[in-house]
A tleap script that builds the chain and sets N, CA, C and O, in Angstrom:
source leaprc.protein.ff14SB
mol = sequence {
  NPHE ASP PHE LEU ALA SER SER LEU GLN ARG
  PHE THR GLU LYS GLU GLY ASN ASP PHE ASN
  LEU SER GLN PRO VAL LYS ARG GLU LEU ALA
  PHE THR PHE SER PHE PRO VAL LYS GLN THR
  SER ILE SER SER GLY VAL LEU ILE LYS TRP
  THR LYS GLY PHE ALA ILE SER GLU MET ALA
  GLY GLU ASP ILE ALA GLU CYS LEU GLN GLY
  ALA LEU ASN LYS ARG CGLY
}
set mol.1.N position { -153.479 54.246 90.472 }
set mol.1.CA position { -152.996 55.463 89.859 }
set mol.1.C position { -152.906 55.326 88.344 }
set mol.1.O position { -152.891 56.322 87.620 }
set mol.2.N position { -152.846 54.078 87.872 }
set mol.2.CA position { -152.845 53.867 86.424 }
set mol.2.C position { -154.145 54.367 85.795 }
set mol.2.O position { -154.131 54.917 84.693 }
set mol.3.N position { -155.267 54.177 86.491 }
set mol.3.CA position { -156.544 54.666 85.971 }
set mol.3.C position { -156.532 56.189 85.840 }
set mol.3.O position { -156.979 56.727 84.827 }
set mol.4.N position { -156.027 56.881 86.851 }
set mol.4.CA position { -155.944 58.343 86.789 }
set mol.4.C position { -155.065 58.793 85.630 }
set mol.4.O position { -155.425 59.704 84.885 }
set mol.5.N position { -153.915 58.153 85.484 }
set mol.5.CA position { -152.990 58.515 84.409 }
set mol.5.C position { -153.613 58.253 83.044 }
set mol.5.O position { -153.472 59.057 82.122 }
set mol.6.N position { -154.298 57.132 82.924 }
set mol.6.CA position { -154.958 56.797 81.666 }
set mol.6.C position { -156.057 57.811 81.344 }
set mol.6.O position { -156.202 58.228 80.194 }
set mol.7.N position { -156.821 58.201 82.346 }
set mol.7.CA position { -157.880 59.197 82.144 }
set mol.7.C position { -157.303 60.547 81.740 }
set mol.7.O position { -157.845 61.215 80.860 }
set mol.8.N position { -156.213 60.952 82.373 }
set mol.8.CA position { -155.558 62.210 82.004 }
set mol.8.C position { -155.011 62.155 80.584 }
set mol.8.O position { -155.085 63.135 79.843 }
set mol.9.N position { -154.465 61.012 80.214 }
set mol.9.CA position { -153.941 60.863 78.859 }
set mol.9.C position { -155.065 61.003 77.833 }
set mol.9.O position { -154.914 61.714 76.839 }
set mol.10.N position { -156.189 60.330 78.069 }
set mol.10.CA position { -157.325 60.436 77.150 }
set mol.10.C position { -157.826 61.878 77.072 }
set mol.10.O position { -158.146 62.369 75.990 }
set mol.11.N position { -157.892 62.551 78.214 }
set mol.11.CA position { -158.355 63.938 78.239 }
set mol.11.C position { -157.441 64.841 77.413 }
set mol.11.O position { -157.917 65.621 76.588 }
set mol.12.N position { -156.141 64.736 77.631 }
set mol.12.CA position { -155.217 65.622 76.912 }
set mol.12.C position { -155.177 65.301 75.422 }
set mol.12.O position { -155.002 66.201 74.600 }
set mol.13.N position { -155.337 64.026 75.065 }
set mol.13.CA position { -155.389 63.675 73.645 }
set mol.13.C position { -156.649 64.241 73.001 }
set mol.13.O position { -156.610 64.712 71.864 }
set mol.14.N position { -157.756 64.198 73.718 }
set mol.14.CA position { -159.028 64.717 73.207 }
set mol.14.C position { -158.994 66.238 73.090 }
set mol.14.O position { -159.449 66.794 72.090 }
set mol.15.N position { -158.461 66.908 74.098 }
set mol.15.CA position { -158.448 68.366 74.126 }
set mol.15.C position { -157.369 68.966 73.238 }
set mol.15.O position { -157.504 70.104 72.788 }
set mol.16.N position { -156.313 68.226 72.982 }
set mol.16.CA position { -155.227 68.738 72.166 }
set mol.16.C position { -154.478 69.853 72.866 }
set mol.16.O position { -154.501 69.951 74.093 }
set mol.17.N position { -153.823 70.681 72.100 }
set mol.17.CA position { -153.034 71.787 72.650 }
set mol.17.C position { -153.689 73.126 72.346 }
set mol.17.O position { -153.025 74.064 71.905 }
set mol.18.N position { -154.976 73.208 72.580 }
set mol.18.CA position { -155.719 74.435 72.286 }
set mol.18.C position { -155.638 75.470 73.397 }
set mol.18.O position { -156.521 76.319 73.522 }
set mol.19.N position { -154.592 75.406 74.197 }
set mol.19.CA position { -154.449 76.342 75.296 }
set mol.19.C position { -153.591 77.542 74.916 }
set mol.19.O position { -153.357 78.416 75.750 }
set mol.20.N position { -153.119 77.603 73.677 }
set mol.20.CA position { -152.281 78.690 73.186 }
set mol.20.C position { -151.063 78.920 74.066 }
set mol.20.O position { -150.690 80.061 74.340 }
set mol.21.N position { -150.451 77.840 74.503 }
set mol.21.CA position { -149.236 77.935 75.307 }
set mol.21.C position { -148.033 77.960 74.381 }
set mol.21.O position { -147.947 77.166 73.445 }
set mol.22.N position { -147.106 78.868 74.640 }
set mol.22.CA position { -145.882 78.863 73.848 }
set mol.22.C position { -145.024 77.686 74.288 }
set mol.22.O position { -144.989 77.339 75.469 }
set mol.23.N position { -144.348 77.088 73.353 }
set mol.23.CA position { -143.513 75.918 73.663 }
set mol.23.C position { -142.247 76.361 74.354 }
set mol.23.O position { -141.790 77.457 74.029 }
set mol.24.N position { -141.647 75.669 75.234 }
set mol.24.CA position { -142.008 74.338 75.739 }
set mol.24.C position { -142.759 74.387 77.069 }
set mol.24.O position { -142.436 73.622 77.978 }
set mol.25.N position { -143.746 75.262 77.205 }
set mol.25.CA position { -144.520 75.362 78.439 }
set mol.25.C position { -145.302 74.073 78.664 }
set mol.25.O position { -145.899 73.523 77.738 }
set mol.26.N position { -145.289 73.603 79.900 }
set mol.26.CA position { -146.032 72.397 80.245 }
set mol.26.C position { -147.278 72.784 81.024 }
set mol.26.O position { -147.310 73.818 81.691 }
set mol.27.N position { -148.289 71.957 80.935 }
set mol.27.CA position { -149.494 72.162 81.734 }
set mol.27.C position { -149.207 71.793 83.178 }
set mol.27.O position { -148.415 70.891 83.454 }
set mol.28.N position { -149.848 72.488 84.087 }
set mol.28.CA position { -149.692 72.178 85.503 }
set mol.28.C position { -150.858 71.309 85.955 }
set mol.28.O position { -151.961 71.393 85.415 }
set mol.29.N position { -150.597 70.484 86.943 }
set mol.29.CA position { -151.615 69.578 87.458 }
set mol.29.C position { -151.613 69.626 88.975 }
set mol.29.O position { -150.565 69.477 89.604 }
set mol.30.N position { -152.772 69.831 89.559 }
set mol.30.CA position { -152.917 69.764 91.016 }
set mol.30.C position { -153.518 68.411 91.365 }
set mol.30.O position { -154.256 67.825 90.573 }
set mol.31.N position { -153.199 67.926 92.543 }
set mol.31.CA position { -153.614 66.591 92.953 }
set mol.31.C position { -154.148 66.647 94.377 }
set mol.31.O position { -153.414 66.988 95.304 }
set mol.32.N position { -155.420 66.316 94.552 }
set mol.32.CA position { -156.030 66.249 95.878 }
set mol.32.C position { -156.276 64.791 96.212 }
set mol.32.O position { -156.866 64.057 95.420 }
set mol.33.N position { -155.830 64.375 97.370 }
set mol.33.CA position { -155.953 62.976 97.803 }
set mol.33.C position { -156.629 62.986 99.164 }
set mol.33.O position { -156.008 63.351 100.162 }
set mol.34.N position { -157.886 62.593 99.215 }
set mol.34.CA position { -158.704 62.744 100.424 }
set mol.34.C position { -158.624 61.546 101.362 }
set mol.34.O position { -159.643 60.966 101.739 }
set mol.35.N position { -157.423 61.191 101.725 }
set mol.35.CA position { -157.173 60.115 102.674 }
set mol.35.C position { -156.051 60.573 103.602 }
set mol.35.O position { -155.290 61.471 103.241 }
set mol.36.N position { -155.931 59.979 104.785 }
set mol.36.CA position { -154.876 60.396 105.717 }
set mol.36.C position { -153.478 60.163 105.140 }
set mol.36.O position { -153.107 59.039 104.801 }
set mol.37.N position { -152.717 61.249 105.038 }
set mol.37.CA position { -151.373 61.202 104.456 }
set mol.37.C position { -150.433 61.988 105.358 }
set mol.37.O position { -150.793 63.047 105.872 }
set mol.38.N position { -149.236 61.468 105.545 }
set mol.38.CA position { -148.190 62.230 106.225 }
set mol.38.C position { -147.401 62.948 105.139 }
set mol.38.O position { -146.652 62.323 104.388 }
set mol.39.N position { -147.573 64.266 105.061 }
set mol.39.CA position { -146.894 65.039 104.029 }
set mol.39.C position { -145.432 65.191 104.408 }
set mol.39.O position { -145.109 65.718 105.472 }
set mol.40.N position { -144.547 64.723 103.528 }
set mol.40.CA position { -143.112 64.764 103.793 }
set mol.40.C position { -142.413 65.898 103.058 }
set mol.40.O position { -141.284 66.252 103.396 }
set mol.41.N position { -143.072 66.470 102.055 }
set mol.41.CA position { -142.571 67.650 101.349 }
set mol.41.C position { -143.744 68.257 100.595 }
set mol.41.O position { -144.864 67.752 100.674 }
set mol.42.N position { -143.493 69.333 99.869 }
set mol.42.CA position { -144.554 69.982 99.105 }
set mol.42.C position { -145.087 69.065 98.011 }
set mol.42.O position { -146.215 69.239 97.550 }
set mol.43.N position { -144.284 68.092 97.594 }
set mol.43.CA position { -144.688 67.221 96.490 }
set mol.43.C position { -144.643 65.740 96.841 }
set mol.43.O position { -144.520 64.900 95.950 }
set mol.44.N position { -144.739 65.411 98.113 }
set mol.44.CA position { -144.755 63.992 98.474 }
set mol.44.C position { -145.486 63.787 99.791 }
set mol.44.O position { -145.545 64.675 100.642 }
set mol.45.N position { -146.034 62.603 99.928 }
set mol.45.CA position { -146.740 62.249 101.150 }
set mol.45.C position { -146.986 60.756 101.202 }
set mol.45.O position { -147.237 60.117 100.181 }
set mol.46.N position { -146.911 60.213 102.397 }
set mol.46.CA position { -147.048 58.772 102.605 }
set mol.46.C position { -148.456 58.473 103.117 }
set mol.46.O position { -148.923 59.085 104.077 }
set mol.47.N position { -149.115 57.534 102.469 }
set mol.47.CA position { -150.455 57.131 102.888 }
set mol.47.C position { -150.387 56.473 104.256 }
set mol.47.O position { -149.652 55.504 104.449 }
set mol.48.N position { -151.151 56.995 105.203 }
set mol.48.CA position { -151.190 56.426 106.549 }
set mol.48.C position { -152.128 55.230 106.579 }
set mol.48.O position { -151.752 54.146 107.025 }
set mol.49.N position { -153.359 55.434 106.098 }
set mol.49.CA position { -154.322 54.334 106.029 }
set mol.49.C position { -155.449 54.731 105.089 }
set mol.49.O position { -155.667 55.911 104.817 }
set mol.50.N position { -156.152 53.734 104.605 }
set mol.50.CA position { -157.325 53.970 103.789 }
set mol.50.C position { -158.527 54.213 104.685 }
set mol.50.O position { -158.586 53.712 105.808 }
set mol.51.N position { -159.475 54.977 104.188 }
set mol.51.CA position { -160.757 55.198 104.855 }
set mol.51.C position { -161.846 55.087 103.799 }
set mol.51.O position { -161.558 54.729 102.656 }
set mol.52.N position { -163.072 55.384 104.152 }
set mol.52.CA position { -164.200 55.433 103.211 }
set mol.52.C position { -164.470 54.088 102.547 }
set mol.52.O position { -165.013 54.046 101.443 }
set mol.53.N position { -164.100 52.988 103.202 }
set mol.53.CA position { -164.369 51.665 102.658 }
set mol.53.C position { -163.297 51.119 101.734 }
set mol.53.O position { -163.428 49.994 101.253 }
set mol.54.N position { -162.248 51.872 101.469 }
set mol.54.CA position { -161.150 51.380 100.642 }
set mol.54.C position { -160.208 50.549 101.508 }
set mol.54.O position { -159.997 50.861 102.680 }
set mol.55.N position { -159.642 49.494 100.930 }
set mol.55.CA position { -158.747 48.619 101.698 }
set mol.55.C position { -157.718 47.988 100.773 }
set mol.55.O position { -157.809 46.803 100.452 }
set mol.56.N position { -156.746 48.774 100.347 }
set mol.56.CA position { -155.662 48.281 99.486 }
set mol.56.C position { -154.413 48.260 100.360 }
set mol.56.O position { -153.645 49.222 100.390 }
set mol.57.N position { -154.222 47.157 101.065 }
set mol.57.CA position { -153.218 47.103 102.133 }
set mol.57.C position { -151.798 47.381 101.656 }
set mol.57.O position { -151.015 47.980 102.393 }
set mol.58.N position { -151.448 46.965 100.450 }
set mol.58.CA position { -150.069 47.168 99.992 }
set mol.58.C position { -149.743 48.630 99.703 }
set mol.58.O position { -148.576 48.966 99.502 }
set mol.59.N position { -150.740 49.500 99.677 }
set mol.59.CA position { -150.494 50.924 99.434 }
set mol.59.C position { -150.164 51.697 100.703 }
set mol.59.O position { -149.540 52.756 100.629 }
set mol.60.N position { -150.569 51.195 101.865 }
set mol.60.CA position { -150.271 51.889 103.121 }
set mol.60.C position { -148.758 52.008 103.272 }
set mol.60.O position { -148.033 51.026 103.112 }
set mol.61.N position { -148.291 53.203 103.580 }
set mol.61.CA position { -146.861 53.449 103.715 }
set mol.61.C position { -146.178 53.870 102.421 }
set mol.61.O position { -144.982 54.163 102.423 }
set mol.62.N position { -146.914 53.905 101.327 }
set mol.62.CA position { -146.344 54.306 100.032 }
set mol.62.C position { -146.496 55.812 99.832 }
set mol.62.O position { -147.436 56.423 100.340 }
set mol.63.N position { -145.568 56.397 99.093 }
set mol.63.CA position { -145.634 57.808 98.718 }
set mol.63.C position { -146.630 57.924 97.568 }
set mol.63.O position { -146.342 57.497 96.450 }
set mol.64.N position { -147.788 58.494 97.838 }
set mol.64.CA position { -148.842 58.508 96.834 }
set mol.64.C position { -148.529 59.441 95.658 }
set mol.64.O position { -148.952 59.171 94.534 }
set mol.65.N position { -147.809 60.514 95.897 }
set mol.65.CA position { -147.415 61.397 94.797 }
set mol.65.C position { -146.442 60.680 93.867 }
set mol.65.O position { -146.510 60.833 92.648 }
set mol.66.N position { -145.544 59.902 94.446 }
set mol.66.CA position { -144.597 59.119 93.649 }
set mol.66.C position { -145.339 58.067 92.826 }
set mol.66.O position { -144.983 57.813 91.675 }
set mol.67.N position { -146.356 57.462 93.407 }
set mol.67.CA position { -147.151 56.465 92.685 }
set mol.67.C position { -147.851 57.097 91.484 }
set mol.67.O position { -147.852 56.530 90.392 }
set mol.68.N position { -148.447 58.272 91.688 }
set mol.68.CA position { -149.104 58.958 90.580 }
set mol.68.C position { -148.091 59.367 89.526 }
set mol.68.O position { -148.341 59.178 88.336 }
set mol.69.N position { -146.957 59.922 89.926 }
set mol.69.CA position { -145.938 60.334 88.966 }
set mol.69.C position { -145.437 59.142 88.163 }
set mol.69.O position { -145.226 59.259 86.956 }
set mol.70.N position { -145.243 58.001 88.812 }
set mol.70.CA position { -144.812 56.794 88.109 }
set mol.70.C position { -145.821 56.361 87.061 }
set mol.70.O position { -145.443 55.977 85.955 }
set mol.71.N position { -147.103 56.420 87.401 }
set mol.71.CA position { -148.151 56.056 86.447 }
set mol.71.C position { -148.183 57.036 85.278 }
set mol.71.O position { -148.373 56.626 84.133 }
set mol.72.N position { -147.999 58.330 85.554 }
set mol.72.CA position { -147.956 59.330 84.482 }
set mol.72.C position { -146.736 59.120 83.589 }
set mol.72.O position { -146.837 59.230 82.367 }
set mol.73.N position { -145.593 58.821 84.184 }
set mol.73.CA position { -144.365 58.614 83.415 }
set mol.73.C position { -144.492 57.436 82.456 }
set mol.73.O position { -143.940 57.478 81.357 }
set mol.74.N position { -145.205 56.393 82.852 }
set mol.74.CA position { -145.386 55.224 81.984 }
set mol.74.C position { -146.123 55.587 80.704 }
set mol.74.O position { -145.988 54.894 79.695 }
set mol.75.N position { -146.897 56.659 80.731 }
set mol.75.CA position { -147.691 57.063 79.576 }
set mol.75.C position { -147.081 58.245 78.822 }
set mol.75.O position { -147.680 58.766 77.881 }
set mol.76.N position { -145.908 58.654 79.235 }
set mol.76.CA position { -145.219 59.738 78.546 }
set mol.76.C position { -145.766 61.052 78.930 }
set mol.76.O position { -145.300 62.081 78.441 }
savepdb mol mol.pdb
quit
């Protein structure tokens, strides 16, 4: 998730604030995760298992939305 957060940071730094949003409006972000997840709320879900050749065993059972949010928070 650090890679995703880093990529988003580079994108927003490159694009700047040319969206003409009045302050303090924040940009919204949607997140699609194409692996089996048990959705526990509108904004959280636990990874059941990896598919498509991925095998990161320590991630199974983790809340993937929380992991992404943590990576985003580290970058401000």
